[in-house]
C-alpha positions in Angstrom: 151.2 147.9 241.1 154.1 148.0 238.6 154.5 150.8 236.4 157.8 150.1 234.4 156.3 147.5 232.5 153.2 149.0 231.5 152.3 150.9 228.1 149.4 152.6 226.4 147.6 150.4 224.0 145.6 153.3 222.3 146.9 153.3 218.9 146.0 157.1 218.4 147.9 157.7 221.6 151.2 159.3 220.9 153.2 157.1 223.5 151.7 154.1 222.3 153.6 151.1 222.9 156.4 152.7 224.6 157.6 151.9 227.8 159.3 153.9 230.3 158.0 157.2 228.9 156.4 158.0 232.4 153.0 158.5 230.8 151.5 155.9 232.8 150.0 156.1 236.3 147.8 154.5 238.7 144.2 155.2 238.1 142.8 153.3 241.0 144.7 150.6 243.5 141.4 149.2 244.7 140.2 148.4 241.2 143.7 147.7 240.0 143.2 150.4 236.8 145.6 152.5 235.0 145.6 155.5 232.8 147.7 157.5 230.4 148.4 161.2 230.9 148.8 161.8 227.3 145.7 160.6 225.9 143.6 159.8 229.1 142.6 156.0 228.2 142.0 153.6 231.5 142.7 150.0 231.5 142.8 147.2 233.8 145.9 145.7 235.0 144.3 142.5 234.6 143.9 142.8 230.7 144.8 139.9 228.7 144.8 137.5 231.5 142.5 134.9 233.1 141.6 137.6 235.7 140.2 140.0 233.1 136.9 140.8 233.9 136.5 138.8 237.0 135.0 140.5 240.3 136.5 138.0 242.6 140.2 138.3 244.1 142.8 137.0 242.1 144.0 134.7 245.0 140.3 133.2 245.3 140.2 132.5 241.6 144.0 131.1 241.4 143.3 128.6 244.2 140.0 127.7 242.6 142.0 126.6 239.1 144.7 125.0 241.0 142.0 122.9 243.0 140.0 122.0 239.4 143.6 121.3 238.3 144.0 118.8 240.7 140.8 117.1 239.7 138.7 118.6 242.6 135.1 118.2 241.7 133.3 121.6 240.6 131.1 121.4 243.8 133.9 120.6 246.1 135.5 123.6 244.7 132.2 125.8 245.1 131.7 125.0 248.6 135.6 125.3 249.4 135.8 128.9 247.8 132.4 129.8 249.0 131.0 130.7 245.7 128.6 129.2 243.5 129.1 126.6 241.2 128.3 128.9 237.8 130.5 131.4 239.1 133.6 128.4 239.6 132.3 127.2 235.9 132.9 130.7 234.5 136.3 131.0 236.2 137.2 127.5 234.8 136.0 128.9 231.1 138.3 132.0 231.5 141.4 130.1 232.7 141.0 127.5 229.9 140.8 130.2 227.3 143.6 131.8 228.7 145.7 128.4 229.0 144.7 127.8 225.2 145.9 131.1 224.2 149.0 130.9 226.0 149.6 127.1 224.7 148.9 128.1 220.9 151.6 131.0 221.5 154.0 129.2 223.0 153.9 125.7 221.5 154.8 125.8 217.9 156.6 123.3 215.7 157.0 120.7 217.7 159.0 117.9 216.3 156.4 114.7 216.4 158.1 111.6 216.4 156.1 109.5 218.2 152.0 110.0 218.9 149.4 108.9 221.8 146.2 109.0 219.9 143.3 108.4 222.1 139.4 109.3 222.7 137.3 109.5 225.4 133.3 109.9 225.9 132.2 112.7 228.2 129.4 115.4 228.4 129.0 119.1 228.1 126.5 120.8 230.3 123.9 118.0 229.9 124.4 114.4 229.8 120.7 113.5 228.3 117.2 115.1 227.8 118.5 117.9 225.5 116.2 120.6 224.4 115.8 121.9 220.7 116.8 125.3 222.1 120.2 123.8 223.8 123.2 124.7 221.7 124.7 122.1 219.4 127.5 121.9 221.7 125.8 120.6 224.7 125.4 116.8 225.3 127.1 113.6 224.6 130.7 114.2 223.3 133.6 112.4 222.0 137.0 114.0 222.3 139.6 112.6 219.8 143.4 113.6 220.9 146.5 113.2 219.7 149.7 113.6 222.5 153.3 114.1 221.1 155.2 111.9 223.1 157.6 112.0 225.3 156.7 115.5 226.3 153.1 114.6 226.5 152.2 117.9 224.5 148.7 118.2 222.7 149.1 118.2 219.2 145.5 118.1 218.3 141.7 117.8 219.7 138.6 116.9 218.0 135.1 117.3 219.5 132.0 115.2 217.7 128.5 114.0 219.2 128.9 110.7 217.4 131.8 107.9 217.5 131.9 107.2 213.9 134.5 106.4 211.0 133.7 109.6 209.5 134.8 111.5 212.8 137.8 109.3 213.1 138.9 110.3 209.5 137.8 113.9 210.3 140.4 113.8 213.4 143.0 111.8 211.6 143.1 114.6 208.9 143.5 117.4 211.3 146.1 115.5 213.4 148.2 115.1 209.7 147.5 118.8 209.1 149.1 119.6 212.7 152.1 117.6 212.2 152.8 118.7 208.6 152.5 122.5 209.8 155.2 121.4 212.7 157.5 119.7 210.1 157.2 122.8 208.1 158.2 125.4 210.6 160.9 122.9 212.0 162.4 123.0 208.3 162.2 127.0 208.3 163.5 127.0 211.7 166.9 124.8 210.5 167.1 126.6 207.2 167.0 130.2 208.8 170.4 131.4 209.7 
């Protein structure tokens, strides 16, 4: 495990945020944990990654996410990794959250000149037979999305339970706000020295 790029993230620690001050040591190679010799706090090497809190090996999770990215089915991925389907779903959720966070951080200020707007029907967890106790995000869903061309980067996504004019207007309002925000950031970049 690499120590040279680690720092203590405890804001009360005198060595907070400092790299190369020789205050970070390996706490456990097996659990991939570090500790700070100044404040005694320990943390996982996987903190802030898609692997944080997972008990399976990184290689197995990465391979499963790669298979799902290549459109392998959940059941096939579960069979190939010899894990339950719900475990694979948890990995997919963790990977999706991390991908969304990285995308939000890296992809900002896109100059949108052309966009492809599309909608598709899908379902979340259950296709039919919803029960009153089921969460609101379960069931039939319409996914409305806009993709900037030619780079095919997602500009905005909107989820709804119904395909209606009101939902289309709500999606287009989100799209307009996203494009205006991107144009504003682009203008600030051009004006700034």
